[in-house]
Backbone as CSV, one residue per row, in Angstrom:
resi,resn,N_x,N_y,N_z,CA_x,CA_y,CA_z,C_x,C_y,C_z
1,GLN,20.949,-4.438,-14.853,20.262,-3.191,-14.510,19.084,-3.517,-13.589
2,LEU,18.997,-2.797,-12.450,17.943,-3.044,-11.493,16.596,-2.657,-12.086
3,GLN,15.633,-3.546,-11.910,14.311,-3.294,-12.447,13.250,-3.838,-11.494
4,LEU,12.196,-3.047,-11.295,11.037,-3.450,-10.520,9.809,-3.258,-11.401
5,VAL,9.049,-4.314,-11.577,7.889,-4.245,-12.467,6.650,-4.702,-11.708
6,GLU,5.722,-3.774,-11.518,4.463,-4.102,-10.843,3.442,-4.614,-11.845
7,SER,2.564,-5.481,-11.378,1.476,-5.984,-12.207,0.323,-6.383,-11.300
8,GLY,-0.838,-6.620,-11.921,-1.993,-7.096,-11.164,-3.039,-6.045,-10.864
9,GLY,-2.764,-4.810,-11.216,-3.749,-3.773,-10.989,-4.916,-3.889,-11.951
10,GLY,-5.947,-3.086,-11.703,-7.107,-3.101,-12.576,-8.305,-2.480,-11.909
11,LEU,-9.462,-2.737,-12.499,-10.731,-2.224,-11.988,-11.430,-3.328,-11.199
12,VAL,-11.861,-2.995,-9.993,-12.537,-3.971,-9.144,-13.678,-3.264,-8.416
13,GLN,-14.726,-3.998,-8.126,-15.865,-3.431,-7.405,-15.563,-3.321,-5.910
14,PRO,-16.207,-2.406,-5.226,-16.036,-2.331,-3.763,-16.322,-3.674,-3.114
15,GLY,-15.482,-4.024,-2.154,-15.584,-5.313,-1.499,-14.797,-6.414,-2.177
16,GLY,-14.286,-6.136,-3.362,-13.538,-7.136,-4.112,-12.089,-7.250,-3.672
17,SER,-11.346,-8.091,-4.398,-9.948,-8.375,-4.067,-9.074,-8.263,-5.306
18,LEU,-7.824,-7.946,-5.067,-6.793,-7.956,-6.101,-5.487,-8.409,-5.463
19,ARG,-4.631,-9.011,-6.267,-3.282,-9.320,-5.809,-2.287,-8.659,-6.744
20,LEU,-1.490,-7.785,-6.167,-0.437,-7.125,-6.915,0.860,-7.919,-6.784
21,SER,1.659,-7.854,-7.828,2.983,-8.472,-7.813,4.026,-7.429,-8.184
22,CYS,5.206,-7.603,-7.643,6.358,-6.765,-7.996,7.507,-7.708,-8.308
23,ALA,7.839,-7.805,-9.569,8.923,-8.673,-10.008,10.218,-7.888,-10.066
24,ALA,11.234,-8.410,-9.403,12.520,-7.722,-9.315,13.566,-8.443,-10.151
25,SER,14.467,-7.677,-10.734,15.574,-8.258,-11.494,16.755,-7.311,-11.459
26,GLY,17.945,-7.874,-11.675,19.138,-7.053,-11.748,19.806,-6.761,-10.419
27,PHE,19.320,-7.357,-9.339,19.953,-7.156,-8.039,19.633,-8.336,-7.132
28,THR,20.322,-8.411,-5.997,20.121,-9.497,-5.045,18.912,-9.171,-4.191
29,PHE,17.793,-9.730,-4.573,16.494,-9.391,-3.987,16.496,-9.542,-2.469
30,SER,17.142,-10.582,-1.974,17.111,-10.883,-0.538,17.915,-9.891,0.301
31,ASN,18.614,-8.968,-0.336,19.346,-7.923,0.388,18.521,-6.655,0.595
32,TYR,17.273,-6.696,0.139,16.467,-5.483,0.121,15.187,-5.624,0.938
33,VAL,14.914,-4.606,1.743,13.590,-4.429,2.331,12.667,-3.972,1.204
34,MET,11.480,-4.536,1.163,10.546,-4.209,0.096,9.294,-3.550,0.680
35,SER,8.758,-2.631,-0.079,7.578,-1.891,0.386,6.610,-1.664,-0.756
36,TRP,5.362,-1.481,-0.389,4.333,-0.995,-1.300,3.932,0.409,-0.844
37,TYR,3.832,1.308,-1.800,3.317,2.650,-1.579,2.153,2.859,-2.542
38,ARG,1.382,3.882,-2.270,0.337,4.250,-3.206,0.185,5.770,-3.254
39,GLN,-0.316,6.225,-4.379,-0.552,7.654,-4.556,-1.871,7.863,-5.271
40,ALA,-2.783,8.496,-4.571,-4.084,8.831,-5.149,-3.999,10.208,-5.811
41,PRO,-4.879,10.484,-6.750,-4.856,11.792,-7.423,-4.939,12.943,-6.425
42,GLY,-4.023,13.869,-6.547,-4.029,15.045,-5.684,-3.505,14.815,-4.287
43,LYS,-3.008,13.612,-4.021,-2.501,13.305,-2.680,-1.036,12.901,-2.741
44,GLU,-0.401,12.945,-1.582,0.989,12.528,-1.507,1.086,11.007,-1.515
45,ARG,2.241,10.537,-1.939,2.486,9.104,-1.900,2.562,8.659,-0.444
46,GLU,1.921,7.521,-0.142,1.898,7.033,1.231,2.301,5.571,1.299
47,LEU,2.879,5.202,2.437,3.269,3.819,2.670,2.026,2.958,2.870
48,VAL,2.016,1.822,2.196,0.950,0.831,2.390,1.428,-0.257,3.345
49,ALA,2.569,-0.855,3.023,3.106,-1.943,3.833,4.565,-2.165,3.466
50,SER,5.298,-2.765,4.384,6.687,-3.112,4.104,6.984,-4.480,4.691
51,ILE,8.056,-5.089,4.180,8.449,-6.416,4.634,9.968,-6.473,4.643
52,THR,10.532,-7.076,5.694,11.981,-7.142,5.805,12.568,-8.040,4.728
53,ASN,13.882,-7.985,4.577,14.530,-8.712,3.486,14.333,-10.214,3.608
54,THR,14.210,-10.719,4.838,13.984,-12.153,5.021,12.504,-12.516,5.029
55,GLY,11.654,-11.511,5.109,10.221,-11.762,5.207,9.744,-12.054,6.611
56,SER,10.616,-11.878,7.584,10.268,-12.253,8.953,9.368,-11.234,9.645
57,ARG,9.406,-10.005,9.177,8.576,-8.953,9.808,7.894,-8.126,8.747
58,THR,6.683,-7.719,9.080,5.903,-6.867,8.188,5.368,-5.666,8.959
59,ASN,5.033,-4.648,8.206,4.496,-3.431,8.803,3.417,-2.887,7.873
60,TYR,2.320,-2.385,8.464,1.206,-1.898,7.667,0.767,-0.525,8.136
61,ALA,0.305,0.273,7.192,-0.390,1.496,7.564,-1.703,1.106,8.239
62,ASP,-2.127,1.922,9.187,-3.296,1.561,9.990,-4.540,1.268,9.149
63,SER,-4.742,2.042,8.099,-5.970,1.878,7.307,-5.971,0.598,6.481
64,MET,-4.805,-0.049,6.374,-4.693,-1.274,5.585,-4.659,-2.535,6.443
65,LYS,-4.455,-2.355,7.744,-4.348,-3.535,8.612,-5.626,-4.361,8.575
66,GLY,-5.450,-5.660,8.443,-6.582,-6.567,8.411,-7.186,-6.765,7.039
67,ARG,-6.855,-5.882,6.093,-7.387,-6.017,4.733,-6.307,-6.389,3.725
68,PHE,-5.104,-5.891,3.931,-4.002,-6.126,2.997,-2.965,-7.051,3.642
69,THR,-2.336,-7.858,2.810,-1.258,-8.725,3.270,-0.086,-8.626,2.314
70,ILE,1.067,-8.267,2.857,2.293,-8.200,2.069,3.067,-9.496,2.265
71,SER,3.692,-9.961,1.203,4.510,-11.166,1.285,5.583,-11.098,0.209
72,ARG,6.537,-11.991,0.300,7.592,-12.057,-0.697,8.047,-13.493,-0.862
73,ASP,8.577,-13.771,-2.045,9.165,-15.064,-2.350,10.570,-14.778,-2.867
74,ASN,11.561,-14.934,-2.015,12.925,-14.602,-2.420,13.451,-15.543,-3.504
75,ALA,12.909,-16.738,-3.573,13.335,-17.674,-4.620,12.845,-17.220,-5.996
76,LYS,11.739,-16.465,-6.012,11.168,-15.984,-7.276,11.433,-14.497,-7.496
77,ASN,12.163,-13.874,-6.558,12.448,-12.432,-6.672,11.179,-11.618,-6.866
78,THR,10.170,-11.939,-6.097,8.872,-11.307,-6.271,8.249,-10.969,-4.923
79,MET,7.617,-9.792,-4.886,6.853,-9.377,-3.718,5.387,-9.295,-4.124
80,TYR,4.511,-9.489,-3.154,3.088,-9.490,-3.434,2.343,-8.577,-2.458
81,LEU,1.166,-8.150,-2.886,0.254,-7.449,-1.998,-1.140,-8.003,-2.266
82,GLN,-1.655,-8.751,-1.322,-3.020,-9.244,-1.415,-3.935,-8.205,-0.786
83,MET,-4.877,-7.714,-1.562,-5.782,-6.661,-1.103,-7.201,-7.196,-1.106
84,ASN,-7.807,-7.225,0.056,-9.184,-7.692,0.220,-10.076,-6.560,0.721
85,SER,-11.376,-6.749,0.601,-12.349,-5.758,1.082,-12.009,-4.363,0.581
86,LEU,-11.759,-4.275,-0.691,-11.319,-3.005,-1.272,-12.427,-1.954,-1.204
87,LYS,-11.982,-0.721,-1.011,-12.889,0.422,-0.887,-12.554,1.444,-1.977
88,PRO,-13.499,2.287,-2.334,-13.200,3.318,-3.342,-11.992,4.173,-2.967
89,GLU,-11.787,4.392,-1.689,-10.644,5.206,-1.266,-9.306,4.484,-1.415
90,ASP,-9.323,3.222,-1.784,-8.087,2.505,-2.099,-7.632,2.772,-3.529
91,THR,-8.444,3.481,-4.290,-8.072,3.808,-5.660,-6.812,4.663,-5.683
92,ALA,-5.814,4.188,-6.417,-4.514,4.869,-6.453,-3.605,4.130,-7.417
93,VAL,-2.477,4.747,-7.693,-1.388,4.032,-8.350,-0.538,3.410,-7.243
94,TYR,-0.280,2.129,-7.368,0.481,1.393,-6.364,1.888,1.154,-6.894
95,TYR,2.867,1.493,-6.055,4.274,1.380,-6.427,4.991,0.419,-5.492
96,CYS,5.953,-0.302,-6.022,6.832,-1.059,-5.142,8.169,-0.338,-5.034
97,LYS,8.771,-0.491,-3.897,10.062,0.131,-3.599,10.989,-0.890,-2.985
98,ALA,12.236,-0.863,-3.427,13.286,-1.702,-2.856,14.268,-0.802,-2.127
99,THR,14.561,-1.129,-0.885,15.508,-0.366,-0.072,16.621,-1.293,0.382
100,HIS,17.859,-0.970,0.009,18.975,-1.819,0.411,19.065,-1.861,1.932
101,ALA,19.164,-3.043,2.487,19.087,-3.221,3.937,20.232,-2.537,4.685
102,LEU,21.373,-2.325,4.016,22.512,-1.697,4.678,22.670,-0.225,4.293
103,SER,22.638,0.058,3.006,22.903,1.421,2.546,21.685,2.327,2.617
104,GLY,20.471,1.738,2.570,19.258,2.539,2.562,18.904,3.120,1.211
105,ARG,19.645,2.786,0.180,19.330,3.325,-1.154,18.014,2.738,-1.652
106,ASP,17.219,3.602,-2.285,15.884,3.228,-2.749,15.823,3.087,-4.268
107,TYR,14.978,2.175,-4.706,14.642,2.022,-6.121,13.137,1.844,-6.205
108,TRP,12.546,2.431,-7.261,11.098,2.412,-7.411,10.692,1.737,-8.719
109,GLY,9.519,1.117,-8.668,8.896,0.621,-9.879,8.085,1.723,-10.540
110,GLN,7.444,1.377,-11.668,6.743,2.383,-12.441,5.282,2.549,-12.007
111,GLY,4.786,1.630,-11.203,3.443,1.715,-10.663,2.408,0.936,-11.461
112,THR,1.339,0.563,-10.767,0.202,-0.097,-11.403,-1.085,0.525,-10.844
113,GLN,-2.024,0.791,-11.727,-3.242,1.488,-11.328,-4.240,0.504,-10.726
114,VAL,-4.789,0.875,-9.574,-5.883,0.138,-8.953,-7.074,1.090,-8.845
115,THR,-8.195,0.679,-9.404,-9.409,1.487,-9.357,-10.524,0.660,-8.733
116,VAL,-11.090,1.188,-7.665,-12.178,0.510,-6.966,-13.446,1.329,-7.191
117,SER,-14.341,0.761,-7.969,-15.539,1.503,-8.351,-16.622,0.532,-8.788
118,SER,-17.864,0.922,-8.535,-18.991,0.117,-8.994,-19.477,0.609,-10.355
């Protein structure tokens, strides 16, 4: 059974850092484009970053460029999001998504809460 489990969220002060992980199981991880999304209270879910199935290309939302880094380890079936210089407006639930590289079918994790506050 396909499963995506996010971890690493928590409370951090402005300017701090967190690293999120998304552990995948039940499918061939290297066949999937992986993405991070986030959803703040009262707002729509938005793309944070994505990475191709091989990890050769990445894409970031403009507000995250230079602060966030997406990566993956296909040997460990895990994707990461390194978040630096965090701001209060980064507060949201962060979700990972797996998209099959050929079919385009999506699978979502359950999310992890990130709160940036002093």
